[in-house]
Structures are given as structure tokens and as C-alpha cells.
N, CA, C and O atoms as a printed pandas DataFrame, in Angstrom:
     atom_number atom_name residue_name chain_id  residue_number  x_coord  y_coord  z_coord
0              1         N          MET        A               1  -32.012   70.015    2.696
1              2        CA          MET        A               1  -32.842   70.931    1.928
2              3         C          MET        A               1  -32.234   71.210    0.562
3              4         O          MET        A               1  -32.937   71.203   -0.449
4              5         N          THR        A               2  -30.922   71.457    0.530
5              6        CA          THR        A               2  -30.323   71.775   -0.769
6              7         C          THR        A               2  -30.280   70.555   -1.679
7              8         O          THR        A               2  -30.281   70.703   -2.901
8              9         N          LEU        A               3  -30.242   69.352   -1.111
9             10        CA          LEU        A               3  -30.251   68.156   -1.948
10            11         C          LEU        A               3  -31.559   68.055   -2.718
11            12         O          LEU        A               3  -31.554   67.739   -3.908
12            13         N          TYR        A               4  -32.669   68.318   -2.056
13            14        CA          TYR        A               4  -33.964   68.279   -2.735
14            15         C          TYR        A               4  -34.061   69.373   -3.799
15            16         O          TYR        A               4  -34.621   69.155   -4.874
16            17         N          LEU        A               5  -33.522   70.531   -3.498
17            18        CA          LEU        A               5  -33.521   71.623   -4.472
18            19         C          LEU        A               5  -32.664   71.272   -5.673
19            20         O          LEU        A               5  -33.041   71.561   -6.809
20            21         N          GLU        A               6  -31.521   70.655   -5.438
21            22        CA          GLU        A               6  -30.666   70.237   -6.542
22            23         C          GLU        A               6  -31.349   69.184   -7.409
23            24         O          GLU        A               6  -31.244   69.231   -8.635
24            25         N          ILE        A               7  -32.039   68.247   -6.793
25            26        CA          ILE        A               7  -32.745   67.212   -7.550
26            27         C          ILE        A               7  -33.839   67.824   -8.407
27            28         O          ILE        A               7  -34.031   67.419   -9.554
28            29         N          ILE        A               8  -34.556   68.793   -7.862
29            30        CA          ILE        A               8  -35.601   69.477   -8.627
30            31         C          ILE        A               8  -34.988   70.222   -9.815
31            32         O          ILE        A               8  -35.535   70.193  -10.917
32            33         N          ILE        A               9  -33.869   70.880   -9.593
33            34        CA          ILE        A               9  -33.220   71.610  -10.678
34            35         C          ILE        A               9  -32.696   70.649  -11.742
35            36         O          ILE        A               9  -32.800   70.926  -12.937
36            37         N          TYR        A              10  -32.131   69.514  -11.307
37            38        CA          TYR        A              10  -31.683   68.507  -12.271
38            39         C          TYR        A              10  -32.843   67.987  -13.116
39            40         O          TYR        A              10  -32.695   67.799  -14.323
40            41         N          LEU        A              11  -33.990   67.755  -12.489
41            42        CA          LEU        A              11  -35.163   67.302  -13.243
42            43         C          LEU        A              11  -35.643   68.370  -14.214
43            44         O          LEU        A              11  -36.062   68.054  -15.327
44            45         N          LEU        A              12  -35.585   69.634  -13.800
45            46        CA          LEU        A              12  -35.936   70.720  -14.718
46            47         C          LEU        A              12  -34.965   70.792  -15.893
47            48         O          LEU        A              12  -35.376   71.037  -17.027
48            49         N          LEU        A              13  -33.682   70.580  -15.622
49            50        CA          LEU        A              13  -32.691   70.581  -16.702
50            51         C          LEU        A              13  -32.950   69.454  -17.692
51            52         O          LEU        A              13  -32.880   69.664  -18.903
52            53         N          ILE        A              14  -33.247   68.272  -17.191
53            54        CA          ILE        A              14  -33.549   67.150  -18.073
54            55         C          ILE        A              14  -34.814   67.415  -18.877
55            56         O          ILE        A              14  -34.870   67.122  -20.071
56            57         N          GLY        A              15  -35.822   67.968  -18.224
57            58        CA          GLY        A              15  -37.060   68.306  -18.922
58            59         C          GLY        A              15  -36.853   69.349  -20.003
59            60         O          GLY        A              15  -37.387   69.217  -21.104
60            61         N          CYS        A              16  -36.081   70.386  -19.701
61            62        CA          CYS        A              16  -35.802   71.415  -20.707
62            63         C          CYS        A              16  -35.017   70.846  -21.883
63            64         O          CYS        A              16  -35.266   71.210  -23.032
64            65         N          ALA        A              17  -34.076   69.961  -21.602
65            66        CA          ALA        A              17  -33.290   69.363  -22.680
66            67         C          ALA        A              17  -34.166   68.503  -23.581
67            68         O          ALA        A              17  -34.027   68.555  -24.803
68            69         N          ILE        A              18  -35.059   67.720  -23.006
69            70        CA          ILE        A              18  -35.944   66.877  -23.809
70            71         C          ILE        A              18  -36.897   67.724  -24.628
71            72         O          ILE        A              18  -37.127   67.444  -25.804
72            73         N          ILE        A              19  -37.453   68.758  -24.013
73            74        CA          ILE        A              19  -38.376   69.631  -24.744
74            75         C          ILE        A              19  -37.654   70.357  -25.867
75            76         O          ILE        A              19  -38.210   70.505  -26.956
76            77         N          ALA        A              20  -36.430   70.814  -25.630
77            78        CA          ALA        A              20  -35.670   71.515  -26.674
78            79         C          ALA        A              20  -35.384   70.595  -27.859
79            80         O          ALA        A              20  -35.339   71.051  -29.001
80            81         N          LEU        A              21  -35.194   69.321  -27.595
81            82        CA          LEU        A              21  -34.952   68.379  -28.688
82            83         C          LEU        A              21  -36.222   68.018  -29.448
83            84         O          LEU        A              21  -36.169   67.727  -30.643
84            85         N          ARG        A              22  -37.345   68.034  -28.773
85            86        CA          ARG        A              22  -38.599   67.593  -29.388
86            87         C          ARG        A              22  -39.386   68.693  -30.087
87            88         O          ARG        A              22  -40.180   68.401  -30.981
88            89         N          VAL        A              23  -39.189   69.931  -29.709
89            90        CA          VAL        A              23  -40.016   71.011  -30.234
90            91         C          VAL        A              23  -39.648   71.284  -31.695
91            92         O          VAL        A              23  -38.483   71.196  -32.082
92            93         N          LYS        A              24  -40.654   71.614  -32.488
93            94        CA          LYS        A              24  -40.437   71.860  -33.918
94            95         C          LYS        A              24  -40.198   73.333  -34.234
95            96         O          LYS        A              24  -39.481   73.658  -35.180
96            97         N          ASP        A              25  -40.791   74.218  -33.452
97            98        CA          ASP        A              25  -40.665   75.651  -33.700
98            99         C          ASP        A              25  -39.332   76.161  -33.156
99           100         O          ASP        A              25  -38.975   75.894  -32.008
100          101         N          LEU        A              26  -38.607   76.891  -33.986
101          102        CA          LEU        A              26  -37.290   77.372  -33.578
102          103         C          LEU        A              26  -37.374   78.425  -32.480
103          104         O          LEU        A              26  -36.500   78.478  -31.615
104          105         N          LEU        A              27  -38.396   79.254  -32.497
105          106        CA          LEU        A              27  -38.554   80.261  -31.452
106          107         C          LEU        A              27  -38.795   79.599  -30.097
107          108         O          LEU        A              27  -38.248   80.031  -29.082
108          109         N          ALA        A              28  -39.606   78.565  -30.087
109          110        CA          ALA        A              28  -39.847   77.828  -28.846
110          111         C          ALA        A              28  -38.568   77.147  -28.366
111          112         O          ALA        A              28  -38.316   77.074  -27.164
112          113         N          ALA        A              29  -37.766   76.652  -29.298
113          114        CA          ALA        A              29  -36.497   76.022  -28.924
114          115         C          ALA        A              29  -35.551   77.031  -28.287
115          116         O          ALA        A              29  -34.835   76.701  -27.342
116          117         N          ILE        A              30  -35.544   78.251  -28.796
117          118        CA          ILE        A              30  -34.697   79.299  -28.219
118          119         C          ILE        A              30  -35.142   79.625  -26.804
119          120         O          ILE        A              30  -34.310   79.790  -25.912
120          121         N          VAL        A              31  -36.429   79.718  -26.597
121          122        CA          VAL        A              31  -36.957   80.017  -25.264
122          123         C          VAL        A              31  -36.618   78.890  -24.288
123          124         O          VAL        A              31  -36.232   79.148  -23.148
124          125         N          VAL        A              32  -36.760   77.655  -24.732
125          126        CA          VAL        A              32  -36.473   76.519  -23.853
126          127         C          VAL        A              32  -34.976   76.444  -23.548
127          128         O          VAL        A              32  -34.595   76.125  -22.422
128          129         N          LEU        A              33  -34.132   76.729  -24.525
129          130        CA          LEU        A              33  -32.691   76.726  -24.274
130          131         C          LEU        A              33  -32.285   77.847  -23.321
131          132         O          LEU        A              33  -31.365   77.675  -22.520
132          133         N          SER        A              34  -32.953   78.979  -23.398
133          134        CA          SER        A              34  -32.689   80.048  -22.440
134          135         C          SER        A              34  -33.150   79.639  -21.038
135          136         O          SER        A              34  -32.489   79.951  -20.047
136          137         N          ALA        A              35  -34.274   78.946  -20.961
137          138        CA          ALA        A              35  -34.736   78.434  -19.667
138          139         C          ALA        A              35  -33.766   77.400  -19.121
139          140         O          ALA        A              35  -33.525   77.352  -17.915
140          141         N          TYR        A              36  -33.209   76.576  -19.989
141          142        CA          TYR        A              36  -32.195   75.602  -19.578
142          143         C          TYR        A              36  -30.978   76.312  -18.990
143          144         O          TYR        A              36  -30.434   75.891  -17.969
144          145         N          SER        A              37  -30.566   77.376  -19.636
145          146        CA          SER        A              37  -29.408   78.121  -19.161
146          147         C          SER        A              37  -29.698   78.782  -17.815
147          148         O          SER        A              37  -28.830   78.812  -16.944
148          149         N          LEU        A              38  -30.894   79.305  -17.638
149          150        CA          LEU        A              38  -31.252   79.903  -16.356
150          151         C          LEU        A              38  -31.312   78.864  -15.249
151          152         O          LEU        A              38  -30.910   79.136  -14.118
152          153         N          CYS        A              39  -31.813   77.668  -15.568
153          154        CA          CYS        A              39  -31.829   76.596  -14.571
154          155         C          CYS        A              39  -30.419   76.183  -14.187
155          156         O          CYS        A              39  -30.141   75.935  -13.014
156          157         N          SER        A              40  -29.530   76.109  -15.164
157          158        CA          SER        A              40  -28.149   75.744  -14.835
158          159         C          SER        A              40  -27.466   76.857  -14.045
159          160         O          SER        A              40  -26.645   76.580  -13.171
160          161         N          ALA        A              41  -27.797   78.107  -14.344
161          162        CA          ALA        A              41  -27.247   79.216  -13.563
162          163         C          ALA        A              41  -27.735   79.146  -12.121
163          164         O          ALA        A              41  -26.970   79.399  -11.191
164          165         N          PHE        A              42  -29.002   78.806  -11.934
165          166        CA          PHE        A              42  -29.539   78.664  -10.586
166          167         C          PHE        A              42  -28.882   77.499   -9.858
167          168         O          PHE        A              42  -28.629   77.577   -8.656
168          169         N          LEU        A              43  -28.608   76.421  -10.585
169          170        CA          LEU        A              43  -27.928   75.281   -9.983
170          171         C          LEU        A              43  -26.519   75.661   -9.530
171          172         O          LEU        A              43  -26.094   75.277   -8.440
172          173         N          PHE        A              44  -25.803   76.405  -10.351
173          174        CA          PHE        A              44  -24.477   76.870   -9.955
174          175         C          PHE        A              44  -24.547   77.719   -8.690
175          176         O          PHE        A              44  -23.702   77.597   -7.803
176          177         N          ALA        A              45  -25.553   78.575   -8.615
177          178        CA          ALA        A              45  -25.693   79.426   -7.440
178          179         C          ALA        A              45  -26.027   78.607   -6.192
179          180         O          ALA        A              45  -25.559   78.919   -5.097
180          181         N          VAL        A              46  -26.835   77.563   -6.360
181          182        CA          VAL        A              46  -27.212   76.733   -5.213
182          183         C          VAL        A              46  -26.014   75.970   -4.671
183          184         O          VAL        A              46  -25.877   75.826   -3.457
184          185         N          VAL        A              47  -25.141   75.480   -5.547
185          186        CA          VAL        A              47  -23.998   74.698   -5.071
186          187         C          VAL        A              47  -22.846   75.570   -4.601
187          188         O          VAL        A              47  -21.831   75.049   -4.140
188          189         N          GLY        A              48  -22.982   76.884   -4.707
189          190        CA          GLY        A              48  -21.987   77.776   -4.140
190          191         C          GLY        A              48  -21.119   78.523   -5.128
191          192         O          GLY        A              48  -20.300   79.349   -4.724
192          193         N          ALA        A              49  -21.277   78.256   -6.404
193          194        CA          ALA        A              49  -20.481   78.949   -7.422
194          195         C          ALA        A              49  -21.300   80.109   -7.979
195          196         O          ALA        A              49  -21.765   80.069   -9.118
196          197         N          VAL        A              50  -21.466   81.131   -7.167
197          198        CA          VAL        A              50  -22.339   82.249   -7.533
198          199         C          VAL        A              50  -21.779   83.020   -8.716
199          200         O          VAL        A              50  -22.545   83.455   -9.575
200          201         N          ASP        A              51  -20.464   83.201   -8.785
201          202        CA          ASP        A              51  -19.876   83.933   -9.901
202          203         C          ASP        A              51  -20.061   83.184  -11.217
203          204         O          ASP        A              51  -20.318   83.801  -12.251
204          205         N          VAL        A              52  -19.931   81.867  -11.186
205          206        CA          VAL        A              52  -20.161   81.067  -12.384
206          207         C          VAL        A              52  -21.643   81.106  -12.776
207          208         O          VAL        A              52  -21.977   81.170  -13.959
208          209         N          GLY        A              53  -22.515   81.069  -11.784
209          210        CA          GLY        A              53  -23.948   81.156  -12.052
210          211         C          GLY        A              53  -24.337   82.482  -12.666
211          212         O          GLY        A              53  -25.153   82.533  -13.587
212          213         N          PHE        A              54  -23.753   83.556  -12.157
213          214        CA          PHE        A              54  -24.050   84.874  -12.721
214          215         C          PHE        A              54  -23.552   84.975  -14.158
215          216         O          PHE        A              54  -24.243   85.518  -15.019
216          217         N          THR        A              55  -22.368   84.460  -14.417
217          218        CA          THR        A              55  -21.831   84.475  -15.776
218          219         C          THR        A              55  -22.684   83.634  -16.707
219          220         O          THR        A              55  -22.930   84.030  -17.846
220          221         N          GLU        A              56  -23.140   82.474  -16.238
221          222        CA          GLU        A              56  -24.005   81.622  -17.050
222          223         C          GLU        A              56  -25.323   82.316  -17.356
223          224         O          GLU        A              56  -25.840   82.197  -18.467
224          225         N          ALA        A              57  -25.868   83.031  -16.395
225          226        CA          ALA        A              57  -27.124   83.734  -16.623
226          227         C          ALA        A              57  -26.955   84.849  -17.643
227          228         O          ALA        A              57  -27.799   85.029  -18.521
228          229         N          VAL        A              58  -25.861   85.600  -17.525
229          230        CA          VAL        A              58  -25.654   86.723  -18.442
230          231         C          VAL        A              58  -25.318   86.236  -19.842
231          232         O          VAL        A              58  -25.934   86.662  -20.819
232          233         N          VAL        A              59  -24.347   85.350  -19.935
233          234        CA          VAL        A              59  -23.886   84.909  -21.246
234          235         C          VAL        A              59  -24.809   83.842  -21.833
235          236         O          VAL        A              59  -25.218   83.936  -22.991
236          237         N          GLY        A              60  -25.133   82.831  -21.034
237          238        CA          GLY        A              60  -25.921   81.720  -21.549
238          239         C          GLY        A              60  -27.352   82.088  -21.885
239          240         O          GLY        A              60  -27.821   81.815  -22.990
240          241         N          ALA        A              61  -28.044   82.698  -20.955
241          242        CA          ALA        A              61  -29.445   83.030  -21.191
242          243         C          ALA        A              61  -29.598   84.360  -21.917
243          244         O          ALA        A              61  -30.416   84.484  -22.829
244          245         N          GLY        A              62  -28.822   85.341  -21.517
245          246        CA          GLY        A              62  -28.995   86.673  -22.098
246          247         C          GLY        A              62  -28.401   86.832  -23.476
247          248         O          GLY        A              62  -29.125   87.013  -24.455
248          249         N          LEU        A              63  -27.100   86.768  -23.555
249          250        CA          LEU        A              63  -26.405   87.055  -24.811
250          251         C          LEU        A              63  -26.670   85.993  -25.872
251          252         O          LEU        A              63  -26.954   86.324  -27.023
252          253         N          SER        A              64  -26.581   84.731  -25.496
253          254        CA          SER        A              64  -26.818   83.666  -26.475
254          255         C          SER        A              64  -28.264   83.678  -26.957
255          256         O          SER        A              64  -28.528   83.471  -28.141
256          257         N          GLY        A              65  -29.191   83.916  -26.048
257          258        CA          GLY        A              65  -30.595   84.001  -26.455
258          259         C          GLY        A              65  -30.840   85.125  -27.439
259          260         O          GLY        A              65  -31.573   84.955  -28.413
260          261         N          LEU        A              66  -30.230   86.273  -27.191
261          262        CA          LEU        A              66  -30.381   87.389  -28.127
262          263         C          LEU        A              66  -29.739   87.096  -29.477
263          264         O          LEU        A              66  -30.297   87.451  -30.515
264          265         N          LEU        A              67  -28.581   86.455  -29.476
265          266        CA          LEU        A              67  -27.940   86.101  -30.738
266          267         C          LEU        A              67  -28.757   85.070  -31.512
267          268         O          LEU        A              67  -28.875   85.163  -32.733
268          269         N          PHE        A              68  -29.319   84.091  -30.812
269          270        CA          PHE        A              68  -30.188   83.120  -31.474
270          271         C          PHE        A              68  -31.424   83.790  -32.065
271          272         O          PHE        A              68  -31.834   83.473  -33.182
272          273         N          LEU        A              69  -32.018   84.721  -31.309
273          274        CA          LEU        A              69  -33.196   85.436  -31.821
274          275         C          LEU        A              69  -32.849   86.282  -33.036
275          276         O          LEU        A              69  -33.610   86.318  -34.003
276          277         N          ALA        A              70  -31.716   86.959  -32.997
277          278        CA          ALA        A              70  -31.298   87.765  -34.147
278          279         C          ALA        A              70  -31.065   86.883  -35.365
279          280         O          ALA        A              70  -31.470   87.236  -36.473
280          281         N          ALA        A              71  -30.417   85.742  -35.172
281          282        CA          ALA        A              71  -30.187   84.825  -36.290
282          283         C          ALA        A              71  -31.504   84.267  -36.819
283          284         O          ALA        A              71  -31.653   84.065  -38.024
284          285         N          LEU        A              72  -32.452   84.019  -35.933
285          286        CA          LEU        A              72  -33.748   83.490  -36.350
286          287         C          LEU        A              72  -34.515   84.503  -37.185
287          288         O          LEU        A              72  -35.117   84.141  -38.196
288          289         N          PHE        A              73  -34.502   85.759  -36.779
289          290        CA          PHE        A              73  -35.272   86.757  -37.507
290          291         C          PHE        A              73  -34.600   87.209  -38.790
291          292         O          PHE        A              73  -35.239   87.851  -39.624
292          293         N          TYR        A              74  -33.323   86.888  -38.966
293          294        CA          TYR        A              74  -32.655   87.181  -40.231
294          295         C          TYR        A              74  -32.774   86.034  -41.228
295          296         O          TYR        A              74  -32.342   86.171  -42.372
296          297         N          THR        A              75  -33.339   84.929  -40.825
297          298        CA          THR        A              75  -33.539   83.792  -41.709
298          299         C          THR        A              75  -35.029   83.564  -41.917
299          300         O          THR        A              75  -35.861   84.142  -41.218
300          301         N          SER        A              76  -35.352   82.719  -42.881
301          302        CA          SER        A              76  -36.763   82.398  -43.095
302          303         C          SER        A              76  -37.173   81.285  -42.141
303          304         O          SER        A              76  -36.335   80.488  -41.720
304          305         N          ARG        A              77  -38.446   81.226  -41.798
305          306        CA          ARG        A              77  -38.930   80.258  -40.818
306          307         C          ARG        A              77  -39.758   79.173  -41.504
307          308         O          ARG        A              77  -40.894   78.909  -41.109
308          309         N          LYS        A              78  -39.193   78.553  -42.521
309          310        CA          LYS        A              78  -39.892   77.469  -43.204
310          311         C          LYS        A              78  -39.645   76.170  -42.472
311          312         O          LYS        A              78  -38.554   75.933  -41.954
312          313         N          SER        A              79  -40.656   75.335  -42.433
313          314        CA          SER        A              79  -40.525   74.044  -41.773
314          315         C          SER        A              79  -40.019   73.018  -42.779
315          316         O          SER        A              79  -40.406   73.052  -43.947
316          317         N          ALA        A              80  -39.166   72.115  -42.339
317          318        CA          ALA        A              80  -38.614   71.080  -43.205
318          319         C          ALA        A              80  -39.226   69.736  -42.848
319          320         O          ALA        A              80  -38.513   68.797  -42.495
320          321         N          ASP        A              81  -40.541   69.645  -42.940
321          322        CA          ASP        A              81  -41.236   68.396  -42.558
322          323         C          ASP        A              81  -40.868   67.301  -43.495
323          324         O          ASP        A              81  -41.344   66.176  -43.346
């Protein structure tokens, strides 16, 4: 059962990474990177490293996401097509 769950999480991680690289909007990229961090935190919890998963969720998704959002709103959102 956990093998199938791990495979699903790995596929979600790959999907989030590809979407984060392809998306043009910086706000969407921040959201996808936070989702990537939450998926990796869930993966850590599934394999038994609950403390590492909790730290990844707090720091990776929470704190880093907020810092990225703050940096985004302090800069201009012009596209460089």
C-alpha cells in the first residue's frame, strides 16, 4: 500500500516541478512550489521521517512561500516576453 502511495507522491512531485518550470506567472509559480514542498513533506511523513516532514511543511511551504510572496509584491510584475 505504501509503495503505491509513494509512487503517486513521486508523480505529483514530478508534475509540480514541470509545472513550476513552465508557468509564466510568478504568483502561480509560488503556489506550485509551495504545493511541491507540501508533497515532499507528505512523502517524508509516509516513509517514516515525520519530524523532517513537519519541518519541510513549516519551512518549505509556509515560511518560504510567505517570503516569496513578500518579495513578489515588493517588485513589479512585468512580463519579459
